[in-house]
Each structure stands twice: as structure tokens, then as C-alpha cells.
C-alpha beads as a LAMMPS data file, in Angstrom:
LAMMPS data file: protein, C-alpha beads

197 atoms
196 bonds

1 atom types
1 bond types

-500.0 500.0 xlo xhi
-500.0 500.0 ylo yhi
-500.0 500.0 zlo zhi

Masses

1 110.0

Atoms # bond

1 1 1 78.704 -162.117 361.835
2 1 1 80.662 -160.602 364.709
3 1 1 78.340 -159.224 367.391
4 1 1 78.842 -158.320 371.059
5 1 1 76.521 -161.211 372.017
6 1 1 76.800 -164.983 371.995
7 1 1 73.584 -166.432 370.572
8 1 1 70.452 -164.465 369.698
9 1 1 70.144 -160.688 369.919
10 1 1 67.850 -157.937 368.596
11 1 1 68.645 -154.638 366.845
12 1 1 66.584 -151.978 368.640
13 1 1 68.034 -148.878 366.965
14 1 1 69.728 -148.668 363.585
15 1 1 73.054 -147.167 362.592
16 1 1 72.361 -143.729 361.045
17 1 1 75.582 -141.776 360.361
18 1 1 75.444 -138.307 361.894
19 1 1 72.321 -139.150 363.912
20 1 1 73.029 -142.455 365.651
21 1 1 76.650 -143.499 365.163
22 1 1 76.257 -147.132 366.199
23 1 1 73.797 -149.966 366.719
24 1 1 71.661 -150.508 369.818
25 1 1 71.484 -154.232 370.545
26 1 1 69.635 -156.314 373.134
27 1 1 70.778 -159.792 374.093
28 1 1 68.093 -162.485 373.993
29 1 1 70.022 -165.634 375.003
30 1 1 72.392 -163.749 377.324
31 1 1 73.010 -160.220 378.605
32 1 1 76.798 -160.724 378.609
33 1 1 78.642 -158.368 376.256
34 1 1 81.681 -159.826 374.473
35 1 1 84.703 -158.211 372.818
36 1 1 84.240 -158.251 369.059
37 1 1 87.973 -157.900 368.400
38 1 1 91.219 -158.685 370.189
39 1 1 93.076 -155.690 371.565
40 1 1 93.669 -153.522 374.624
41 1 1 90.991 -151.971 376.826
42 1 1 91.640 -148.287 376.137
43 1 1 89.042 -147.214 378.739
44 1 1 86.566 -148.918 381.059
45 1 1 84.428 -146.773 383.350
46 1 1 81.888 -143.967 383.445
47 1 1 81.697 -141.364 380.690
48 1 1 81.089 -138.854 383.480
49 1 1 81.755 -140.183 387.014
50 1 1 79.831 -137.207 388.415
51 1 1 76.727 -137.804 386.276
52 1 1 75.880 -141.440 385.558
53 1 1 72.986 -140.367 383.318
54 1 1 75.291 -138.781 380.720
55 1 1 76.189 -140.212 377.306
56 1 1 77.396 -143.831 377.194
57 1 1 77.090 -144.122 380.981
58 1 1 79.319 -147.007 382.016
59 1 1 81.192 -148.246 378.962
60 1 1 84.194 -150.103 377.562
61 1 1 86.382 -148.899 374.692
62 1 1 88.766 -151.420 373.106
63 1 1 91.605 -150.399 370.802
64 1 1 91.532 -153.296 368.358
65 1 1 94.479 -154.901 366.618
66 1 1 93.322 -152.959 363.538
67 1 1 93.949 -149.641 365.366
68 1 1 90.247 -148.679 365.555
69 1 1 88.306 -148.023 368.766
70 1 1 85.322 -150.271 369.569
71 1 1 82.771 -148.815 372.016
72 1 1 80.268 -150.805 374.123
73 1 1 77.987 -148.360 375.940
74 1 1 75.271 -148.313 378.634
75 1 1 76.662 -151.312 380.545
76 1 1 75.304 -152.215 383.989
77 1 1 78.520 -153.961 385.030
78 1 1 82.123 -154.040 383.781
79 1 1 84.087 -157.293 383.522
80 1 1 87.398 -155.692 382.518
81 1 1 89.506 -152.658 383.376
82 1 1 91.548 -150.065 381.509
83 1 1 94.783 -151.603 380.227
84 1 1 93.546 -155.210 380.091
85 1 1 94.419 -157.273 377.039
86 1 1 91.292 -158.956 375.681
87 1 1 90.665 -161.550 373.006
88 1 1 87.690 -161.678 370.686
89 1 1 84.714 -163.289 372.525
90 1 1 86.016 -162.426 376.057
91 1 1 83.202 -161.152 378.300
92 1 1 83.826 -157.441 378.960
93 1 1 80.559 -156.364 380.612
94 1 1 76.835 -156.826 381.154
95 1 1 74.166 -155.057 379.101
96 1 1 72.410 -152.266 380.987
97 1 1 70.722 -148.871 380.863
98 1 1 73.317 -146.507 382.316
99 1 1 73.932 -143.158 380.674
100 1 1 71.468 -141.313 378.458
101 1 1 68.665 -143.897 378.067
102 1 1 65.032 -144.230 379.149
103 1 1 64.863 -147.465 381.218
104 1 1 61.172 -148.093 380.513
105 1 1 61.181 -146.823 376.929
106 1 1 62.627 -147.959 373.605
107 1 1 66.116 -147.148 374.888
108 1 1 65.914 -149.532 377.873
109 1 1 68.521 -152.163 378.698
110 1 1 70.848 -152.571 375.716
111 1 1 74.408 -152.244 374.446
112 1 1 75.322 -149.362 372.138
113 1 1 77.988 -150.738 369.749
114 1 1 80.056 -148.204 367.801
115 1 1 83.429 -147.957 366.023
116 1 1 85.533 -144.772 365.850
117 1 1 88.942 -143.846 364.501
118 1 1 90.045 -141.966 367.641
119 1 1 89.134 -141.557 371.317
120 1 1 87.135 -138.327 371.269
121 1 1 83.656 -137.107 370.356
122 1 1 83.593 -136.016 366.755
123 1 1 86.196 -138.577 365.652
124 1 1 85.570 -140.381 362.366
125 1 1 82.832 -143.008 362.795
126 1 1 83.073 -146.289 360.901
127 1 1 80.136 -148.270 359.505
128 1 1 79.572 -150.785 362.298
129 1 1 77.212 -152.852 360.123
130 1 1 79.644 -153.440 357.265
131 1 1 82.478 -154.246 359.701
132 1 1 80.441 -156.589 361.933
133 1 1 78.071 -158.153 359.413
134 1 1 75.073 -157.201 361.585
135 1 1 72.188 -156.141 359.295
136 1 1 71.026 -152.558 359.784
137 1 1 67.406 -153.610 360.319
138 1 1 65.359 -152.321 363.277
139 1 1 63.757 -155.141 365.285
140 1 1 65.759 -157.726 363.353
141 1 1 66.643 -160.792 365.427
142 1 1 69.946 -162.480 364.626
143 1 1 72.067 -165.302 365.976
144 1 1 75.816 -164.847 366.292
145 1 1 76.148 -168.633 366.245
146 1 1 78.104 -168.930 369.473
147 1 1 76.756 -170.168 372.777
148 1 1 78.378 -169.493 376.168
149 1 1 81.054 -172.100 376.713
150 1 1 81.226 -173.050 373.033
151 1 1 83.190 -170.126 371.617
152 1 1 85.986 -171.187 369.273
153 1 1 89.547 -171.423 370.530
154 1 1 91.195 -168.035 370.751
155 1 1 93.493 -167.284 367.849
156 1 1 96.918 -165.751 368.112
157 1 1 97.018 -162.178 366.777
158 1 1 97.561 -161.859 363.023
159 1 1 101.107 -160.457 362.786
160 1 1 100.364 -158.683 359.489
161 1 1 97.356 -156.946 361.083
162 1 1 99.478 -155.908 364.083
163 1 1 102.200 -154.580 361.772
164 1 1 99.656 -152.643 359.705
165 1 1 98.139 -151.116 362.855
166 1 1 101.569 -150.162 364.210
167 1 1 102.561 -148.567 360.884
168 1 1 99.243 -146.670 360.762
169 1 1 99.981 -145.181 364.202
170 1 1 103.523 -144.060 363.335
171 1 1 105.466 -147.028 364.760
172 1 1 107.603 -148.081 361.789
173 1 1 107.606 -151.857 361.233
174 1 1 108.610 -151.670 357.591
175 1 1 106.641 -153.923 355.271
176 1 1 103.714 -155.793 356.859
177 1 1 105.127 -159.244 356.022
178 1 1 103.735 -161.321 358.893
179 1 1 107.173 -161.960 360.392
180 1 1 107.721 -160.715 363.944
181 1 1 111.336 -159.666 363.411
182 1 1 113.437 -157.168 365.410
183 1 1 111.924 -154.093 363.699
184 1 1 108.362 -155.257 364.471
185 1 1 109.212 -156.148 368.069
186 1 1 110.941 -152.779 368.606
187 1 1 107.889 -150.929 367.203
188 1 1 105.584 -152.973 369.457
189 1 1 107.714 -152.221 372.541
190 1 1 107.620 -148.496 371.699
191 1 1 103.831 -148.556 371.229
192 1 1 103.287 -150.371 374.542
193 1 1 105.686 -147.989 376.299
194 1 1 103.779 -144.956 374.946
195 1 1 100.456 -146.513 375.983
196 1 1 101.436 -147.058 379.627
197 1 1 103.707 -144.060 380.156

Bonds

1 1 1 2
2 1 2 3
3 1 3 4
4 1 4 5
5 1 5 6
6 1 6 7
7 1 7 8
8 1 8 9
9 1 9 10
10 1 10 11
11 1 11 12
12 1 12 13
13 1 13 14
14 1 14 15
15 1 15 16
16 1 16 17
17 1 17 18
18 1 18 19
19 1 19 20
20 1 20 21
21 1 21 22
22 1 22 23
23 1 23 24
24 1 24 25
25 1 25 26
26 1 26 27
27 1 27 28
28 1 28 29
29 1 29 30
30 1 30 31
31 1 31 32
32 1 32 33
33 1 33 34
34 1 34 35
35 1 35 36
36 1 36 37
37 1 37 38
38 1 38 39
39 1 39 40
40 1 40 41
41 1 41 42
42 1 42 43
43 1 43 44
44 1 44 45
45 1 45 46
46 1 46 47
47 1 47 48
48 1 48 49
49 1 49 50
50 1 50 51
51 1 51 52
52 1 52 53
53 1 53 54
54 1 54 55
55 1 55 56
56 1 56 57
57 1 57 58
58 1 58 59
59 1 59 60
60 1 60 61
61 1 61 62
62 1 62 63
63 1 63 64
64 1 64 65
65 1 65 66
66 1 66 67
67 1 67 68
68 1 68 69
69 1 69 70
70 1 70 71
71 1 71 72
72 1 72 73
73 1 73 74
74 1 74 75
75 1 75 76
76 1 76 77
77 1 77 78
78 1 78 79
79 1 79 80
80 1 80 81
81 1 81 82
82 1 82 83
83 1 83 84
84 1 84 85
85 1 85 86
86 1 86 87
87 1 87 88
88 1 88 89
89 1 89 90
90 1 90 91
91 1 91 92
92 1 92 93
93 1 93 94
94 1 94 95
95 1 95 96
96 1 96 97
97 1 97 98
98 1 98 99
99 1 99 100
100 1 100 101
101 1 101 102
102 1 102 103
103 1 103 104
104 1 104 105
105 1 105 106
106 1 106 107
107 1 107 108
108 1 108 109
109 1 109 110
110 1 110 111
111 1 111 112
112 1 112 113
113 1 113 114
114 1 114 115
115 1 115 116
116 1 116 117
117 1 117 118
118 1 118 119
119 1 119 120
120 1 120 121
121 1 121 122
122 1 122 123
123 1 123 124
124 1 124 125
125 1 125 126
126 1 126 127
127 1 127 128
128 1 128 129
129 1 129 130
130 1 130 131
131 1 131 132
132 1 132 133
133 1 133 134
134 1 134 135
135 1 135 136
136 1 136 137
137 1 137 138
138 1 138 139
139 1 139 140
140 1 140 141
141 1 141 142
142 1 142 143
143 1 143 144
144 1 144 145
145 1 145 146
146 1 146 147
147 1 147 148
148 1 148 149
149 1 149 150
150 1 150 151
151 1 151 152
152 1 152 153
153 1 153 154
154 1 154 155
155 1 155 156
156 1 156 157
157 1 157 158
158 1 158 159
159 1 159 160
160 1 160 161
161 1 161 162
162 1 162 163
163 1 163 164
164 1 164 165
165 1 165 166
166 1 166 167
167 1 167 168
168 1 168 169
169 1 169 170
170 1 170 171
171 1 171 172
172 1 172 173
173 1 173 174
174 1 174 175
175 1 175 176
176 1 176 177
177 1 177 178
178 1 178 179
179 1 179 180
180 1 180 181
181 1 181 182
182 1 182 183
183 1 183 184
184 1 184 185
185 1 185 186
186 1 186 187
187 1 187 188
188 1 188 189
189 1 189 190
190 1 190 191
191 1 191 192
192 1 192 193
193 1 193 194
194 1 194 195
195 1 195 196
196 1 196 197
């Protein structure tokens, strides 16, 4: 299982494609929200700086090494900023009730966890349950297995996964062979240049 929480958490709202495009989760052992994939923070901030009660409120969006966008919404505090490189299990924020939620109701303090193919409303939504292993069961309590301070050592990025993601986004690496040769490095430099320019 790969959840945004270390230790126990509860599913408070299920993933329902077209109705609710992600999972609402509440941390039990900790309110810290962790990156579920290594990648780059594509955006960290308010969905609408002029209206903190709109949408995801304060949220983080990570572009994973697989090229998909991982959203963590309704956060009370951010622990990263746009452009940061993050590794799976890094703390990126604190669960909250910013954005469109009812603090005293069923949508109180939580993290909305969602996966999209692109950074805009209406982009293809991916099945967060099948990708994370979190059962799509309302009120289910699960344990990610990690405890703060006991997360496994961070792994180096999988070169084949990076090559596949670069190829999928039009940066030609050739065959995804797991070897970081000149063609792969050139594609990576071009992707990073496009991201920050």
C-alpha cells in the first residue's frame, strides 16, 4: 500500500469517477501528509489565492517520475514549494480543511488524494485505488506500515521509469533500457530546461 500517511489512516470518502475523483483520507497516527511518489513539485499553494474556500484550498501537486500528477488537497500547512524535488515518503504538508470543505461535517480535516494525467480541471483522472493499493471502502481503517522516523531508505530513481516518462512527454530517450547514456541525459536536460524556463 502506498498512502499519503505513515501509519494508520481512515477513508472518509470513496473514489467515484465523475463524482469524486479521488479519496478523502484522515490520518490517525499522524496528520503529516507524505509524497506517494518521487518527482518534482509542480505546484504548491492555494487553488485560488483570493478565495481560500474554493476547490482544493491549499494543495500540493507532484509530477511523478511516471509523468502523472499527484494531488494532495485541503492542506492546513505546506512543507514544500513549487519546483522542489521530493522523494517518496518526504513530508509535503499537514492535513487540513482549507478549500471547499465543511470543517464540522463529514468533510472536516482530511487530505484529498487524486491522480490526473495533466494539470487542469477536466484532465483524465486515474484510479487512485488501483495505483495506491488503498481499498475503496468508506470508513475503512488501514495501516501504511510506516511509522515516522522508520521509513525505508530512499531509493534512487528507476532509470527505465524516468526514460519512459521522458519518452511519453516527447523527450526522445530511445529505448527505455535503464542506462543513463548521452541520449537520456540530453532528454532530461531538455525536460528540466522546459520546466524552469
